Backbone of each chain as nested JSON, in Angstrom:
{
  "chains": [
    {"id": "A", "residues": [
      {"number": 1, "name": "MET", "atoms": {"N": [74.281, 96.841, -1.051], "CA": [73.184, 97.696, -1.534], "C": [71.954, 97.495, -0.646]}},
      {"number": 2, "name": "ASN", "atoms": {"N": [71.148, 98.518, -0.555], "CA": [69.941, 98.475, 0.262], "C": [68.973, 97.36, -0.176]}},
      {"number": 3, "name": "THR", "atoms": {"N": [68.405, 96.641, 0.808], "CA": [67.476, 95.537, 0.512], "C": [66.293, 96.014, -0.339]}},
      {"number": 4, "name": "ASP", "atoms": {"N": [65.762, 97.21, -0.003], "CA": [64.611, 97.736, -0.738], "C": [64.94, 97.973, -2.205]}},
      {"number": 5, "name": "VAL", "atoms": {"N": [66.168, 98.451, -2.466], "CA": [66.578, 98.725, -3.848], "C": [66.687, 97.411, -4.626]}},
      {"number": 6, "name": "ILE", "atoms": {"N": [67.302, 96.392, -3.992], "CA": [67.429, 95.074, -4.643], "C": [66.031, 94.528, -4.961]}},
      {"number": 7, "name": "GLY", "atoms": {"N": [65.139, 94.607, -3.983], "CA": [63.77, 94.12, -4.169], "C": [63.053, 94.873, -5.269]}},
      {"number": 8, "name": "LEU", "atoms": {"N": [63.296, 96.177, -5.334], "CA": [62.639, 97.009, -6.345], "C": [63.119, 96.636, -7.751]}},
      {"number": 9, "name": "ILE", "atoms": {"N": [64.462, 96.525, -7.913], "CA": [65.006, 96.177, -9.245], "C": [64.555, 94.763, -9.628]}},
      {"number": 10, "name": "ALA", "atoms": {"N": [64.64, 93.823, -8.672], "CA": [64.21, 92.443, -8.927], "C": [62.748, 92.426, -9.367]}},
      {"number": 11, "name": "GLY", "atoms": {"N": [61.922, 93.192, -8.66], "CA": [60.491, 93.245, -8.967], "C": [60.221, 93.805, -10.346]}},
      {"number": 12, "name": "VAL", "atoms": {"N": [60.917, 94.893, -10.685], "CA": [60.716, 95.523, -11.999], "C": [61.12, 94.539, -13.106]}},
      {"number": 13, "name": "LEU", "atoms": {"N": [62.281, 93.869, -12.924], "CA": [62.77, 92.934, -13.953], "C": [61.821, 91.758, -14.157]}},
      {"number": 14, "name": "THR", "atoms": {"N": [61.416, 91.089, -13.06], "CA": [60.538, 89.919, -13.238], "C": [59.134, 90.338, -13.679]}},
      {"number": 15, "name": "SER", "atoms": {"N": [58.721, 91.576, -13.308], "CA": [57.397, 92.056, -13.741], "C": [57.377, 92.303, -15.243]}},
      {"number": 16, "name": "PHE", "atoms": {"N": [58.456, 92.931, -15.72], "CA": [58.488, 93.319, -17.134], "C": [59.036, 92.212, -18.042]}},
      {"number": 17, "name": "ALA", "atoms": {"N": [59.52, 91.121, -17.439], "CA": [60.159, 90.049, -18.215], "C": [59.26, 89.497, -19.321]}},
      {"number": 18, "name": "MET", "atoms": {"N": [57.98, 89.364, -19.04], "CA": [57.093, 88.748, -20.021], "C": [56.655, 89.713, -21.125]}},
      {"number": 19, "name": "MET", "atoms": {"N": [56.991, 91.012, -20.982], "CA": [56.572, 91.989, -21.985], "C": [57.135, 91.68, -23.385]}},
      {"number": 20, "name": "PRO", "atoms": {"N": [58.463, 91.39, -23.525], "CA": [58.965, 91.079, -24.875], "C": [58.256, 89.85, -25.469]}},
      {"number": 21, "name": "GLN", "atoms": {"N": [57.934, 88.865, -24.573], "CA": [57.228, 87.667, -25.049], "C": [55.831, 88.039, -25.553]}},
      {"number": 22, "name": "LEU", "atoms": {"N": [55.155, 88.892, -24.81], "CA": [53.804, 89.333, -25.19], "C": [53.857, 90.088, -26.524]}},
      {"number": 23, "name": "ILE", "atoms": {"N": [54.828, 91.007, -26.637], "CA": [54.987, 91.79, -27.872], "C": [55.314, 90.865, -29.047]}},
      {"number": 24, "name": "LYS", "atoms": {"N": [56.179, 89.856, -28.787], "CA": [56.578, 88.923, -29.845], "C": [55.379, 88.136, -30.391]}},
      {"number": 25, "name": "VAL", "atoms": {"N": [54.537, 87.595, -29.509], "CA": [53.396, 86.809, -30.015], "C": [52.353, 87.698, -30.693]}},
      {"number": 26, "name": "ILE", "atoms": {"N": [52.231, 88.957, -30.218], "CA": [51.27, 89.862, -30.857], "C": [51.766, 90.246, -32.264]}},
      {"number": 27, "name": "ARG", "atoms": {"N": [53.089, 90.504, -32.378], "CA": [53.666, 90.884, -33.68], "C": [53.623, 89.741, -34.689]}},
      {"number": 28, "name": "THR", "atoms": {"N": [54.087, 88.552, -34.24], "CA": [54.166, 87.422, -35.175], "C": [52.806, 86.751, -35.34]}},
      {"number": 29, "name": "ARG", "atoms": {"N": [51.868, 87.07, -34.445], "CA": [50.546, 86.423, -34.407], "C": [50.687, 84.903, -34.312]}},
      {"number": 30, "name": "ASN", "atoms": {"N": [51.754, 84.48, -33.655], "CA": [51.994, 83.041, -33.516], "C": [52.406, 82.734, -32.084]}},
      {"number": 31, "name": "ALA", "atoms": {"N": [51.632, 81.861, -31.446], "CA": [51.94, 81.523, -30.062], "C": [51.947, 80.001, -29.874]}},
      {"number": 32, "name": "ASP", "atoms": {"N": [52.184, 79.295, -30.995], "CA": [52.116, 77.828, -30.948], "C": [53.143, 77.205, -30.019]}},
      {"number": 33, "name": "ASP", "atoms": {"N": [54.318, 77.832, -29.917], "CA": [55.375, 77.233, -29.096], "C": [55.26, 77.598, -27.612]}},
      {"number": 34, "name": "ILE", "atoms": {"N": [54.275, 78.451, -27.296], "CA": [54.096, 78.855, -25.894], "C": [53.279, 77.778, -25.179]}},
      {"number": 35, "name": "SER", "atoms": {"N": [53.737, 77.377, -23.995], "CA": [53.009, 76.38, -23.22], "C": [51.929, 77.05, -22.362]}},
      {"number": 36, "name": "ILE", "atoms": {"N": [50.664, 76.693, -22.64], "CA": [49.54, 77.262, -21.872], "C": [49.587, 76.741, -20.432]}},
      {"number": 37, "name": "LEU", "atoms": {"N": [50.027, 75.482, -20.268], "CA": [50.15, 74.911, -18.914], "C": [51.13, 75.734, -18.079]}},
      {"number": 38, "name": "THR", "atoms": {"N": [52.253, 76.127, -18.689], "CA": [53.233, 76.987, -18.004], "C": [52.57, 78.277, -17.524]}},
      {"number": 39, "name": "LEU", "atoms": {"N": [51.774, 78.901, -18.406], "CA": [51.128, 80.166, -18.04], "C": [50.144, 79.978, -16.888]}},
      {"number": 40, "name": "ILE", "atoms": {"N": [49.392, 78.856, -16.907], "CA": [48.404, 78.609, -15.841], "C": [49.115, 78.362, -14.499]}},
      {"number": 41, "name": "VAL", "atoms": {"N": [50.176, 77.533, -14.523], "CA": [50.918, 77.25, -13.285], "C": [51.568, 78.546, -12.769]}},
      {"number": 42, "name": "LEU", "atoms": {"N": [52.142, 79.32, -13.702], "CA": [52.794, 80.579, -13.345], "C": [51.801, 81.552, -12.706]}},
      {"number": 43, "name": "LEU", "atoms": {"N": [50.613, 81.661, -13.308], "CA": [49.59, 82.573, -12.785], "C": [49.141, 82.16, -11.381]}},
      {"number": 44, "name": "SER", "atoms": {"N": [48.989, 80.85, -11.156], "CA": [48.602, 80.37, -9.814], "C": [49.685, 80.735, -8.81]}},
      {"number": 45, "name": "GLY", "atoms": {"N": [50.942, 80.484, -9.184], "CA": [52.056, 80.783, -8.288], "C": [52.191, 82.27, -7.994]}},
      {"number": 46, "name": "LEU", "atoms": {"N": [52.091, 83.088, -9.054], "CA": [52.224, 84.545, -8.889], "C": [51.116, 85.096, -7.984]}},
      {"number": 47, "name": "SER", "atoms": {"N": [49.891, 84.556, -8.126], "CA": [48.775, 85.009, -7.283], "C": [49.058, 84.671, -5.818]}},
      {"number": 48, "name": "LEU", "atoms": {"N": [49.627, 83.49, -5.58], "CA": [49.965, 83.114, -4.205], "C": [51.09, 83.99, -3.649]}},
      {"number": 49, "name": "TRP", "atoms": {"N": [52.04, 84.395, -4.524], "CA": [53.104, 85.32, -4.079], "C": [52.504, 86.655, -3.649]}},
      {"number": 50, "name": "VAL", "atoms": {"N": [51.449, 87.111, -4.363], "CA": [50.776, 88.359, -3.966], "C": [50.207, 88.179, -2.555]}},
      {"number": 51, "name": "TRP", "atoms": {"N": [49.539, 87.026, -2.327], "CA": [48.954, 86.727, -1.024], "C": [50.047, 86.682, 0.065]}},
      {"number": 52, "name": "TYR", "atoms": {"N": [51.165, 86.026, -0.281], "CA": [52.318, 85.922, 0.642], "C": [52.833, 87.326, 0.983]}},
      {"number": 53, "name": "GLY", "atoms": {"N": [52.928, 88.182, -0.022], "CA": [53.394, 89.555, 0.174], "C": [52.461, 90.346, 1.084]}},
      {"number": 54, "name": "ILE", "atoms": {"N": [51.147, 90.122, 0.904], "CA": [50.154, 90.821, 1.74], "C": [50.328, 90.365, 3.195]}},
      {"number": 55, "name": "MET", "atoms": {"N": [50.49, 89.037, 3.397], "CA": [50.648, 88.504, 4.754], "C": [51.94, 88.996, 5.413]}},
      {"number": 56, "name": "LYS", "atoms": {"N": [52.993, 89.158, 4.586], "CA": [54.279, 89.623, 5.128], "C": [54.398, 91.146, 5.077]}},
      {"number": 57, "name": "GLN", "atoms": {"N": [53.369, 91.802, 4.52], "CA": [53.358, 93.254, 4.327], "C": [54.621, 93.742, 3.615]}},
      {"number": 58, "name": "ASP", "atoms": {"N": [54.947, 93.029, 2.534], "CA": [56.149, 93.329, 1.743], "C": [55.681, 93.876, 0.39]}},
      {"number": 59, "name": "TRP", "atoms": {"N": [55.7, 95.219, 0.247], "CA": [55.131, 95.824, -0.958], "C": [55.874, 95.494, -2.243]}},
      {"number": 60, "name": "GLN", "atoms": {"N": [57.196, 95.18, -2.138], "CA": [57.918, 94.789, -3.359], "C": [57.328, 93.501, -3.94]}},
      {"number": 61, "name": "ILE", "atoms": {"N": [57.078, 92.54, -3.039], "CA": [56.52, 91.252, -3.473], "C": [55.098, 91.444, -4.014]}},
      {"number": 62, "name": "ILE", "atoms": {"N": [54.296, 92.244, -3.325], "CA": [52.907, 92.459, -3.751], "C": [52.856, 93.097, -5.147]}},
      {"number": 63, "name": "LEU", "atoms": {"N": [53.526, 94.262, -5.296], "CA": [53.43, 95.017, -6.548], "C": [54.008, 94.263, -7.746]}},
      {"number": 64, "name": "SER", "atoms": {"N": [55.216, 93.686, -7.573], "CA": [55.846, 93.04, -8.73], "C": [55.06, 91.814, -9.179]}},
      {"number": 65, "name": "ASN", "atoms": {"N": [54.537, 91.043, -8.217], "CA": [53.786, 89.852, -8.613], "C": [52.409, 90.206, -9.16]}},
      {"number": 66, "name": "ALA", "atoms": {"N": [51.79, 91.272, -8.632], "CA": [50.48, 91.694, -9.14], "C": [50.617, 92.145, -10.597]}},
      {"number": 67, "name": "PHE", "atoms": {"N": [51.707, 92.885, -10.89], "CA": [51.924, 93.338, -12.269], "C": [52.193, 92.138, -13.186]}},
      {"number": 68, "name": "ALA", "atoms": {"N": [53.0, 91.18, -12.687], "CA": [53.312, 89.979, -13.472], "C": [52.049, 89.164, -13.765]}},
      {"number": 69, "name": "VAL", "atoms": {"N": [51.109, 89.148, -12.816], "CA": [49.831, 88.455, -13.034], "C": [49.124, 89.087, -14.242]}},
      {"number": 70, "name": "LEU", "atoms": {"N": [49.076, 90.429, -14.297], "CA": [48.405, 91.132, -15.393], "C": [49.034, 90.817, -16.75]}},
      {"number": 71, "name": "VAL", "atoms": {"N": [50.391, 90.872, -16.82], "CA": [51.079, 90.612, -18.087], "C": [50.844, 89.17, -18.544]}},
      {"number": 72, "name": "ASN", "atoms": {"N": [50.942, 88.222, -17.605], "CA": [50.764, 86.814, -17.967], "C": [49.318, 86.484, -18.318]}},
      {"number": 73, "name": "LEU", "atoms": {"N": [48.362, 87.191, -17.693], "CA": [46.95, 87.002, -18.045], "C": [46.708, 87.452, -19.483]}},
      {"number": 74, "name": "SER", "atoms": {"N": [47.343, 88.596, -19.869], "CA": [47.208, 89.093, -21.245], "C": [47.791, 88.077, -22.226]}},
      {"number": 75, "name": "LEU", "atoms": {"N": [48.961, 87.532, -21.859], "CA": [49.628, 86.55, -22.723], "C": [48.763, 85.296, -22.876]}},
      {"number": 76, "name": "LEU", "atoms": {"N": [48.195, 84.829, -21.761], "CA": [47.335, 83.642, -21.789], "C": [46.115, 83.9, -22.671]}},
      {"number": 77, "name": "ALA", "atoms": {"N": [45.498, 85.08, -22.511], "CA": [44.321, 85.428, -23.307], "C": [44.685, 85.412, -24.79]}},
      {"number": 78, "name": "TYR", "atoms": {"N": [45.85, 86.01, -25.142], "CA": [46.27, 86.065, -26.53], "C": [46.522, 84.663, -27.09]}},
      {"number": 79, "name": "CYS", "atoms": {"N": [47.164, 83.802, -26.278], "CA": [47.452, 82.425, -26.706], "C": [46.156, 81.674, -27.0]}},
      {"number": 80, "name": "ILE", "atoms": {"N": [45.166, 81.817, -26.101], "CA": [43.895, 81.098, -26.273], "C": [43.164, 81.61, -27.517]}},
      {"number": 81, "name": "ILE", "atoms": {"N": [43.117, 82.952, -27.687], "CA": [42.429, 83.542, -28.844], "C": [43.114, 83.132, -30.156]}},
      {"number": 82, "name": "SER", "atoms": {"N": [44.481, 83.178, -30.165], "CA": [45.209, 82.899, -31.405], "C": [45.112, 81.428, -31.838]}},
      {"number": 83, "name": "ARG", "atoms": {"N": [44.767, 80.542, -30.909], "CA": [44.647, 79.122, -31.283], "C": [43.264, 78.745, -31.761]}},
      {"number": 84, "name": "LYS", "atoms": {"N": [42.298, 79.671, -31.603], "CA": [40.912, 79.345, -31.995], "C": [40.727, 79.476, -33.507]}}
    ]},
    {"id": "B", "residues": [
      {"number": 1, "name": "MET", "atoms": {"N": [45.493, 80.812, 6.346], "CA": [46.526, 79.782, 6.202], "C": [47.888, 80.36, 6.623]}},
      {"number": 2, "name": "ASN", "atoms": {"N": [48.771, 79.5, 7.09], "CA": [50.104, 79.907, 7.533], "C": [50.918, 80.577, 6.408]}},
      {"number": 3, "name": "THR", "atoms": {"N": [51.596, 81.657, 6.743], "CA": [52.403, 82.384, 5.754], "C": [53.441, 81.471, 5.094]}},
      {"number": 4, "name": "ASP", "atoms": {"N": [54.081, 80.609, 5.907], "CA": [55.108, 79.712, 5.37], "C": [54.536, 78.755, 4.328]}},
      {"number": 5, "name": "VAL", "atoms": {"N": [53.311, 78.275, 4.592], "CA": [52.676, 77.329, 3.663], "C": [52.359, 78.032, 2.34]}},
      {"number": 6, "name": "ILE", "atoms": {"N": [51.816, 79.254, 2.434], "CA": [51.509, 80.046, 1.223], "C": [52.797, 80.263, 0.423]}},
      {"number": 7, "name": "GLY", "atoms": {"N": [53.849, 80.672, 1.117], "CA": [55.136, 80.925, 0.462], "C": [55.69, 79.668, -0.182]}},
      {"number": 8, "name": "LEU", "atoms": {"N": [55.505, 78.542, 0.5], "CA": [56.009, 77.266, -0.013], "C": [55.28, 76.865, -1.298]}},
      {"number": 9, "name": "ILE", "atoms": {"N": [53.933, 76.933, -1.261], "CA": [53.145, 76.563, -2.452], "C": [53.445, 77.54, -3.596]}},
      {"number": 10, "name": "ALA", "atoms": {"N": [53.482, 78.834, -3.281], "CA": [53.789, 79.848, -4.3], "C": [55.148, 79.561, -4.931]}},
      {"number": 11, "name": "GLY", "atoms": {"N": [56.126, 79.24, -4.085], "CA": [57.485, 78.959, -4.552], "C": [57.545, 77.734, -5.448]}},
      {"number": 12, "name": "VAL", "atoms": {"N": [56.841, 76.669, -5.039], "CA": [56.839, 75.437, -5.836], "C": [56.196, 75.712, -7.204]}},
      {"number": 13, "name": "LEU", "atoms": {"N": [55.058, 76.437, -7.208], "CA": [54.35, 76.716, -8.47], "C": [55.187, 77.561, -9.429]}},
      {"number": 14, "name": "THR", "atoms": {"N": [55.751, 78.675, -8.934], "CA": [56.521, 79.526, -9.853], "C": [57.854, 78.876, -10.241]}},
      {"number": 15, "name": "SER", "atoms": {"N": [58.39, 77.997, -9.358], "CA": [59.635, 77.303, -9.699], "C": [59.408, 76.301, -10.815]}},
      {"number": 16, "name": "PHE", "atoms": {"N": [58.277, 75.55, -10.702], "CA": [58.019, 74.49, -11.671], "C": [57.274, 74.987, -12.91]}},
      {"number": 17, "name": "ALA", "atoms": {"N": [56.836, 76.257, -12.893], "CA": [56.017, 76.785, -13.989], "C": [56.678, 76.626, -15.355]}},
      {"number": 18, "name": "MET", "atoms": {"N": [57.994, 76.833, -15.429], "CA": [58.659, 76.787, -16.726], "C": [58.938, 75.361, -17.206]}},
      {"number": 19, "name": "MET", "atoms": {"N": [58.717, 74.354, -16.34], "CA": [58.984, 72.968, -16.73], "C": [58.169, 72.526, -17.963]}},
      {"number": 20, "name": "PRO", "atoms": {"N": [56.823, 72.773, -17.999], "CA": [56.072, 72.36, -19.194], "C": [56.6, 73.051, -20.45]}},
      {"number": 21, "name": "GLN", "atoms": {"N": [57.033, 74.332, -20.291], "CA": [57.579, 75.063, -21.443], "C": [58.885, 74.42, -21.92]}},
      {"number": 22, "name": "LEU", "atoms": {"N": [59.728, 74.047, -20.951], "CA": [61.001, 73.401, -21.282], "C": [60.754, 72.061, -21.982]}},
      {"number": 23, "name": "ILE", "atoms": {"N": [59.829, 71.261, -21.427], "CA": [59.497, 69.951, -22.014], "C": [58.929, 70.146, -23.42]}},
      {"number": 24, "name": "LYS", "atoms": {"N": [58.065, 71.18, -23.578], "CA": [57.443, 71.44, -24.885], "C": [58.479, 71.76, -25.967]}},
      {"number": 25, "name": "VAL", "atoms": {"N": [59.44, 72.629, -25.662], "CA": [60.432, 72.978, -26.699], "C": [61.379, 71.814, -26.977]}},
      {"number": 26, "name": "ILE", "atoms": {"N": [61.646, 70.978, -25.955], "CA": [62.525, 69.822, -26.172], "C": [61.814, 68.794, -27.053]}},
      {"number": 27, "name": "ARG", "atoms": {"N": [60.505, 68.572, -26.77], "CA": [59.715, 67.594, -27.553], "C": [59.529, 68.035, -28.991]}},
      {"number": 28, "name": "THR", "atoms": {"N": [59.088, 69.3, -29.171], "CA": [58.781, 69.763, -30.527], "C": [60.054, 70.197, -31.266]}},
      {"number": 29, "name": "ARG", "atoms": {"N": [61.144, 70.342, -30.5], "CA": [62.421, 70.845, -31.044], "C": [62.232, 72.178, -31.75]}},
      {"number": 30, "name": "ASN", "atoms": {"N": [61.285, 72.959, -31.231], "CA": [60.997, 74.249, -31.836], "C": [60.834, 75.292, -30.737]}},
      {"number": 31, "name": "ALA", "atoms": {"N": [61.649, 76.326, -30.812], "CA": [61.58, 77.364, -29.783], "C": [61.538, 78.739, -30.43]}},
      {"number": 32, "name": "ASP", "atoms": {"N": [61.075, 78.765, -31.706], "CA": [61.083, 80.021, -32.461], "C": [60.205, 81.104, -31.834]}},
      {"number": 33, "name": "ASP", "atoms": {"N": [59.084, 80.673, -31.198], "CA": [58.157, 81.672, -30.63], "C": [58.564, 82.13, -29.235]}},
      {"number": 34, "name": "ILE", "atoms": {"N": [59.625, 81.535, -28.688], "CA": [60.067, 81.924, -27.346], "C": [60.94, 83.167, -27.459]}},
      {"number": 35, "name": "SER", "atoms": {"N": [60.692, 84.143, -26.596], "CA": [61.481, 85.367, -26.611], "C": [62.728, 85.208, -25.738]}},
      {"number": 36, "name": "ILE", "atoms": {"N": [63.908, 85.279, -26.38], "CA": [65.169, 85.161, -25.64], "C": [65.361, 86.367, -24.721]}},
      {"number": 37, "name": "LEU", "atoms": {"N": [64.882, 87.543, -25.173], "CA": [64.974, 88.741, -24.333], "C": [64.191, 88.538, -23.03]}},
      {"number": 38, "name": "THR", "atoms": {"N": [63.001, 87.92, -23.135], "CA": [62.2, 87.613, -21.937], "C": [63.013, 86.741, -20.979]}},
      {"number": 39, "name": "LEU", "atoms": {"N": [63.668, 85.717, -21.507], "CA": [64.43, 84.808, -20.644], "C": [65.592, 85.529, -19.964]}},
      {"number": 40, "name": "ILE", "atoms": {"N": [66.27, 86.415, -20.701], "CA": [67.412, 87.141, -20.119], "C": [66.944, 88.097, -19.015]}},
      {"number": 41, "name": "VAL", "atoms": {"N": [65.854, 88.842, -19.29], "CA": [65.33, 89.77, -18.276], "C": [64.852, 88.982, -17.056]}},
      {"number": 42, "name": "LEU", "atoms": {"N": [64.155, 87.859, -17.318], "CA": [63.64, 87.014, -16.242], "C": [64.779, 86.474, -15.373]}},
      {"number": 43, "name": "LEU", "atoms": {"N": [65.845, 86.0, -16.023], "CA": [66.989, 85.458, -15.283], "C": [67.661, 86.522, -14.411]}},
      {"number": 44, "name": "SER", "atoms": {"N": [67.782, 87.748, -14.958], "CA": [68.37, 88.83, -14.154], "C": [67.506, 89.099, -12.931]}},
      {"number": 45, "name": "GLY", "atoms": {"N": [66.179, 89.186, -13.156], "CA": [65.259, 89.471, -12.063], "C": [65.259, 88.365, -11.014]}},
      {"number": 46, "name": "LEU", "atoms": {"N": [65.214, 87.104, -11.469], "CA": [65.186, 85.969, -10.533], "C": [66.455, 85.926, -9.682]}},
      {"number": 47, "name": "SER", "atoms": {"N": [67.602, 86.241, -10.316], "CA": [68.869, 86.246, -9.57], "C": [68.841, 87.307, -8.476]}},
      {"number": 48, "name": "LEU", "atoms": {"N": [68.268, 88.476, -8.825], "CA": [68.16, 89.536, -7.811], "C": [67.196, 89.144, -6.697]}},
      {"number": 49, "name": "TRP", "atoms": {"N": [66.131, 88.371, -7.012], "CA": [65.211, 87.888, -5.973], "C": [65.947, 86.956, -5.002]}},
      {"number": 50, "name": "VAL", "atoms": {"N": [66.875, 86.149, -5.541], "CA": [67.667, 85.251, -4.682], "C": [68.474, 86.116, -3.704]}},
      {"number": 51, "name": "TRP", "atoms": {"N": [69.085, 87.168, -4.233], "CA": [69.888, 88.096, -3.42], "C": [69.008, 88.758, -2.345]}},
      {"number": 52, "name": "TYR", "atoms": {"N": [67.798, 89.204, -2.783], "CA": [66.842, 89.833, -1.872], "C": [66.464, 88.851, -0.751]}},
      {"number": 53, "name": "GLY", "atoms": {"N": [66.231, 87.583, -1.133], "CA": [65.882, 86.549, -0.157], "C": [67.001, 86.319, 0.862]}},
      {"number": 54, "name": "ILE", "atoms": {"N": [68.245, 86.351, 0.354], "CA": [69.407, 86.159, 1.244], "C": [69.463, 87.32, 2.247]}},
      {"number": 55, "name": "MET", "atoms": {"N": [69.273, 88.551, 1.74], "CA": [69.33, 89.722, 2.613], "C": [68.199, 89.72, 3.636]}},
      {"number": 56, "name": "LYS", "atoms": {"N": [67.03, 89.208, 3.237], "CA": [65.877, 89.175, 4.15], "C": [65.826, 87.849, 4.928]}},
      {"number": 57, "name": "GLN", "atoms": {"N": [66.783, 86.959, 4.641], "CA": [66.839, 85.62, 5.245], "C": [65.489, 84.9, 5.132]}},
      {"number": 58, "name": "ASP", "atoms": {"N": [64.944, 84.948, 3.922], "CA": [63.65, 84.324, 3.642], "C": [63.911, 83.131, 2.723]}},
      {"number": 59, "name": "TRP", "atoms": {"N": [63.911, 81.909, 3.303], "CA": [64.301, 80.723, 2.518], "C": [63.321, 80.368, 1.415]}},
      {"number": 60, "name": "GLN", "atoms": {"N": [62.03, 80.747, 1.56], "CA": [61.082, 80.474, 0.459], "C": [61.492, 81.241, -0.793]}},
      {"number": 61, "name": "ILE", "atoms": {"N": [61.847, 82.511, -0.591], "CA": [62.245, 83.349, -1.733], "C": [63.558, 82.839, -2.334]}},
      {"number": 62, "name": "ILE", "atoms": {"N": [64.521, 82.48, -1.487], "CA": [65.818, 81.993, -1.972], "C": [65.666, 80.723, -2.801]}},
      {"number": 63, "name": "LEU", "atoms": {"N": [65.039, 79.688, -2.195], "CA": [64.952, 78.38, -2.846], "C": [64.145, 78.414, -4.138]}},
      {"number": 64, "name": "SER", "atoms": {"N": [62.954, 79.059, -4.09], "CA": [62.106, 79.02, -5.277], "C": [62.731, 79.778, -6.437]}},
      {"number": 65, "name": "ASN", "atoms": {"N": [63.369, 80.92, -6.137], "CA": [63.978, 81.686, -7.227], "C": [65.257, 81.039, -7.743]}},
      {"number": 66, "name": "ALA", "atoms": {"N": [66.002, 80.375, -6.853], "CA": [67.225, 79.684, -7.289], "C": [66.854, 78.539, -8.237]}},
      {"number": 67, "name": "PHE", "atoms": {"N": [65.784, 77.815, -7.904], "CA": [65.346, 76.715, -8.777], "C": [64.851, 77.271, -10.12]}},
      {"number": 68, "name": "ALA", "atoms": {"N": [64.093, 78.384, -10.056], "CA": [63.582, 79.001, -11.285], "C": [64.731, 79.472, -12.182]}},
      {"number": 69, "name": "VAL", "atoms": {"N": [65.829, 79.935, -11.574], "CA": [67.009, 80.339, -12.35], "C": [67.528, 79.14, -13.146]}},
      {"number": 70, "name": "LEU", "atoms": {"N": [67.629, 77.976, -12.489], "CA": [68.133, 76.767, -13.147], "C": [67.262, 76.349, -14.337]}},
      {"number": 71, "name": "VAL", "atoms": {"N": [65.922, 76.332, -14.118], "CA": [65.003, 75.924, -15.192], "C": [65.087, 76.891, -16.372]}},
      {"number": 72, "name": "ASN", "atoms": {"N": [65.104, 78.198, -16.067], "CA": [65.146, 79.188, -17.14], "C": [66.488, 79.223, -17.867]}},
      {"number": 73, "name": "LEU", "atoms": {"N": [67.565, 78.891, -17.138], "CA": [68.886, 78.795, -17.78], "C": [68.879, 77.641, -18.784]}},
      {"number": 74, "name": "SER", "atoms": {"N": [68.26, 76.509, -18.395], "CA": [68.175, 75.355, -19.301], "C": [67.373, 75.725, -20.542]}},
      {"number": 75, "name": "LEU", "atoms": {"N": [66.263, 76.451, -20.322], "CA": [65.401, 76.855, -21.437], "C": [66.158, 77.798, -22.38]}},
      {"number": 76, "name": "LEU", "atoms": {"N": [66.903, 78.738, -21.804], "CA": [67.687, 79.686, -22.603], "C": [68.752, 78.944, -23.418]}},
      {"number": 77, "name": "ALA", "atoms": {"N": [69.439, 78.0, -22.764], "CA": [70.472, 77.22, -23.446], "C": [69.849, 76.463, -24.622]}},
      {"number": 78, "name": "TYR", "atoms": {"N": [68.675, 75.841, -24.38], "CA": [68.018, 75.079, -25.438], "C": [67.599, 75.99, -26.6]}},
      {"number": 79, "name": "CYS", "atoms": {"N": [67.072, 77.171, -26.266], "CA": [66.643, 78.12, -27.307], "C": [67.822, 78.548, -28.18]}},
      {"number": 80, "name": "ILE", "atoms": {"N": [68.958, 78.838, -27.533], "CA": [70.139, 79.287, -28.275], "C": [70.664, 78.159, -29.173]}},
      {"number": 81, "name": "ILE", "atoms": {"N": [70.752, 76.941, -28.614], "CA": [71.243, 75.786, -29.385], "C": [70.316, 75.486, -30.559]}},
      {"number": 82, "name": "SER", "atoms": {"N": [68.989, 75.501, -30.318], "CA": [68.038, 75.118, -31.368], "C": [67.984, 76.123, -32.511]}},
      {"number": 83, "name": "ARG", "atoms": {"N": [68.434, 77.354, -32.259], "CA": [68.4, 78.365, -33.327], "C": [69.658, 78.368, -34.172]}},
      {"number": 84, "name": "LYS", "atoms": {"N": [70.672, 77.613, -33.704], "CA": [71.934, 77.599, -34.457], "C": [71.853, 76.672, -35.655]}}
    ]}
  ]
}
């Protein structure tokens, strides 16, 4: 299969992966079992992947990681708010 | 900064990101708030990233995603066992 297609599907899957988790914590209003440290480490890594993608001019890496940053930022915000 | 260094740090961060989450569910023995659908979608996406890395011969993408597959597989196994 074409490399671009593999990259596109991979990007869509890892970008949207956190959506069910986000929906789950919003519905149950419970995020106690979610590790905030995991989200912070993940966000740092994903941001660096965006930078790596820009340097390599690889739009699959840039777009999928940028979207994943947004979803994980929302999840982190919800976790912090729900624990207050 | 060198592209390889950025890719290496990004890879280490996203690979190890799920470790605190894995340790947290093992310690608390509670994984009710973890979305199994998120883990399945994430695992599919990460596996495709490994494939993409192989096709692009990019070892940062291969290694970091292969390690992330292992950590997330352990987390999924623990979630399934703890719910039984």
